[in-house]
TITOR-317869 format. One record per residue: x, y, z of N, C-alpha, C in turn; residue in one letter. Coordinates in steps of 0.02 Angstrom, whole numbers, plus 32768, in hexadecimal, padded with zeros to 4 digits. Each point is the difference from the previous one (the first is absolute). Last residue first. Layout:
N
XYZXYZXYZA/...
***
This chain:
80
C6F03EF6B63B80367FF1802F7FF88026803DM/7F6D7FB07F2A7FF68028803D80387FF28031H/7FD27F917F25801E80427FF87FF6802E803BG/7FC57F107FDA7FCD802F7FEA801B80467FF8A/808C7F5580517FEB7FEC7FBD7FCD80327FE4T/8046801980DE803580137FD27FED7FEF7FB9Q/7F6E7FBD80A97FFF80487FFA803680187FCFL/7FF77F1C80357FC680147FD77FFD804B7FF7L/80A97FA7808D800B7FED7FBA7FC780147FD3G/7FEB802280EA8035802C7FE4800B7FF17FB6R/7F6C7F7380707FE580447FFB803280307FE3G/80447F2480347FD680027FC47FE380467FF5L/807A7FDE80C5802C7FFA7FC67FD980047FBFA/7F877FFD80CB8025803E7FF9802D7FFE7FC2Q/7F8C7F3C80387FD180347FE9802480427FF6E/807B7F4E805B7FEF7FF37FBA7FD280357FE4G/8033800480E6803B80137FD87FF27FF77FB6H/7F597FB88094800680498002803B80187FD6L/7FE47F1880187FC9801C7FD98005804C7FFEL/80937F89808B80147FFA7FBA7FCA801C7FD2A/7FCB7FF680E3803680317FF580187FFE7FB7E/7F5F7F5F80467FE480437FFB803680347FF2F/80247F037FAA7FF2801F80407FED80497FF6D/80247F6C7F477FFB7FCD80347FF6801E8046Q/7FA3806C7F11803F7FF480217FF67FCD8038R/7F82808D7F1F7FFE7FC4802980467FF6801DL/7F5480C07F7980437FF280187FFA7FC58030I/7F6380617F2180077FF0804780497FF48010F/7F4E80857F3A802E7FCA800F80007FF0804AG/7FD080F27F7A7FE27FBE7FFC80347FCB8011W/800980FE8067800B7FDC7FC27FE17FBB8004W/7FF180A280B38016802C7FC9800D7FDD7FBED/7FBF7F9980D97FCB802A7FE5801480237FBFR/805F7F09805E8009804980057FC880277FDEP/800E7F0D80757FE780197FC18005804C8003F/80817F28808A7FE380437FFF7FEB80117FB9R/80527F2280B37FF0801C7FBF7FE380458008M/80967F20807C7FD9803D800B7FF780217FBBV/80267EED8044801A803F7FE57FD5803A8017F/803B7EF6806A7FD2802F7FDF8024803F7FE7P/806F7F0580167FF9803D80257FD180307FDBK/802F7F2F7F9E7FEE7FF080457FF2803F8028E/7FD67FE07EF18033801380317FE97FF18046Y/7FA17FCD7F107FF97FE08041803B800F802FH/7FB8803A7F1080457FEF801380037FE18045L/7F3680597F9680117FBB7FEC80477FEC8010N/7FB080E080267FDD7FD1802D80117FB87FF0A/805280A87F708022800280407FE07FD08031I/7F98801B7F3080407FDD7FF980267FFE8042H/7F39807C7FFA7FF17FB97FFA80407FD77FF7S/800E80EC80057FF17FE480427FF07FB67FFDL/802680737F33803C800080297FF37FE08044A/7F47801C7F6F802F7FD07FE5803E7FFC802DV/7F5F80A280377FE47FBD800980327FCB7FE8K/803380E57FDE80057FED80467FE97FB9800BQ/7FE3805A7F2A80487FF7800E80097FE98048I/7F2580387FC080177FC37FDF804A7FF1800ED/7FA180CA80517FE47FC6802380187FBF7FE1A/803C80CB7F9480217FF980417FE87FC18025S/7F9280397F3980447FE87FF280267FF58042I/7F2A805F80127FFC7FBB7FE980457FE37FF2A/7FED80E5803B7FF07FD580397FFE7FB77FECA/801F80A17F5680397FFF802D7FF57FD0803AQ/7F4C80277F6F80337FD67FE0803E7FFC802CA/7F56809080487FE97FBA800480337FD17FE1E/802180E97FF1800B7FE980457FEC7FB78008K/804980447F0C7FCD8017802F80127FE78046S/80BB80327F457FD67FCB801A7FCC801E802FL/80D4803F7F427FC3801980207FD47FC58014A/8111800E7FE87FC57FE17FE17FC280178027I/80F4803580237FCB80317FF47FC37FE37FDED/80A47F5F8089801080437FE77FC4802C7FF9G/801E7F1980597FDA800B7FC3800780477FE6L/80867F4380A27FF980487FF67FDD800B7FBDD/803F7F3A80C47FDB80097FC17FF4804B7FFAV/80B17F5380957FDF80407FF47FDD7FFE7FBCV/80857F6280D07FDD7FFF7FC07FDB80427FF9F/80D77F8B809C7FD180377FF57FE27FF87FBAR/80B07F8A80CB7FD47FF27FC87FCE80397FFAT/81027FF680697FBA800E800D7FD87FF37FC1M/
***
């Protein structure tokens, strides 16, 4: 599974700076994916609880990916 993560830890950022960084990362990633010209469409989700997006080839895989990432993010944050 391909996964890219940017973790800025405890760096103090304004809400505006967080939104700008997130938008730029999403724009770059989505533009590269669009240029790959896959024949089959993808499904995408922008989770509420964290910046970024999840991209999978079908809806069921998207749900499983979101659950797996959610568990991993919660464990990383110390919320088991």
